[in-house]
C-alpha positions as CSV (number, residue, x, y, z in Angstrom):
1,X,-18.0,2.1,-36.3
2,X,-16.5,-0.1,-33.6
3,X,-12.7,-0.8,-33.6
4,X,-11.7,-4.1,-32.1
5,X,-8.3,-5.0,-30.8
6,X,-6.7,-7.9,-32.6
7,X,-4.6,-8.8,-29.5
8,X,-5.7,-11.2,-26.8
9,X,-8.2,-9.9,-24.4
10,X,-7.2,-10.4,-20.8
11,X,-9.6,-11.3,-18.0
12,X,-10.1,-8.5,-15.5
13,X,-12.5,-7.7,-12.7
14,X,-13.2,-4.0,-12.4
15,X,-14.6,-2.7,-9.1
16,X,-14.6,0.6,-7.3
17,X,-11.7,1.9,-5.3
18,X,-13.8,1.6,-2.2
19,X,-14.4,-2.1,-2.8
20,X,-10.7,-2.6,-3.5
21,X,-9.8,-0.9,-0.1
22,X,-12.4,-3.1,1.6
23,X,-10.8,-6.2,0.1
24,X,-7.3,-5.1,1.1
25,X,-8.6,-4.7,4.7
26,X,-10.6,-8.0,4.7
27,X,-7.7,-10.0,3.4
28,X,-5.0,-8.1,5.3
29,X,-3.0,-7.3,2.2
30,X,-2.0,-4.4,0.0
31,X,-4.0,-2.6,-2.7
32,X,-1.4,-3.8,-5.1
33,X,-2.0,-7.4,-4.3
34,X,-5.8,-6.8,-4.6
35,X,-5.3,-5.2,-8.0
36,X,-2.9,-7.9,-9.3
37,X,-5.4,-10.5,-8.2
38,X,-8.3,-8.8,-10.0
39,X,-6.1,-8.5,-13.1
40,X,-5.4,-12.3,-12.9
41,X,-1.7,-11.7,-12.6
42,X,-1.7,-13.5,-9.3
43,X,-3.3,-16.9,-9.1
44,X,-2.6,-17.9,-5.5
45,X,-5.3,-19.3,-3.1
46,X,-5.7,-15.8,-1.7
47,X,-6.0,-14.3,-5.2
48,X,-8.8,-16.7,-6.0
49,X,-10.6,-15.8,-2.8
50,X,-10.2,-12.1,-3.5
51,X,-11.8,-12.6,-7.0
52,X,-14.6,-14.6,-5.5
53,X,-15.3,-11.9,-2.9
54,X,-15.1,-9.2,-5.6
55,X,-17.7,-11.1,-7.6
56,X,-20.0,-11.3,-4.5
57,X,-19.6,-7.5,-4.1
58,X,-20.5,-6.9,-7.7
59,X,-23.6,-9.1,-7.4
60,X,-24.7,-7.1,-4.3
61,X,-24.3,-3.9,-6.4
62,X,-26.5,-5.4,-9.1
63,X,-29.2,-6.3,-6.6
64,X,-29.4,-2.6,-5.6
65,X,-30.5,-1.7,-9.1
66,X,-33.6,-3.8,-9.1
C-alpha cells in the first residue's frame, strides 16, 4: 500500500554529490548555493543556469545506460 503526502510536493533536482561539486566549481559558487538552486529556493539567473546544467548532466547519465 502506497502512502501519499497530502502536502504540496516541491520541485527538486537530485544529482550526485560529485555533480554538485562540479557545478560549484563551474559556476564559482558554494555547494550551498548549488543545493538551494537545485531545491528551487533560489531563482536567480545563476540558479536557473545551474538547474539547466544539472539537467544536461542527468541526460548524459541517462545516455550511458543505453
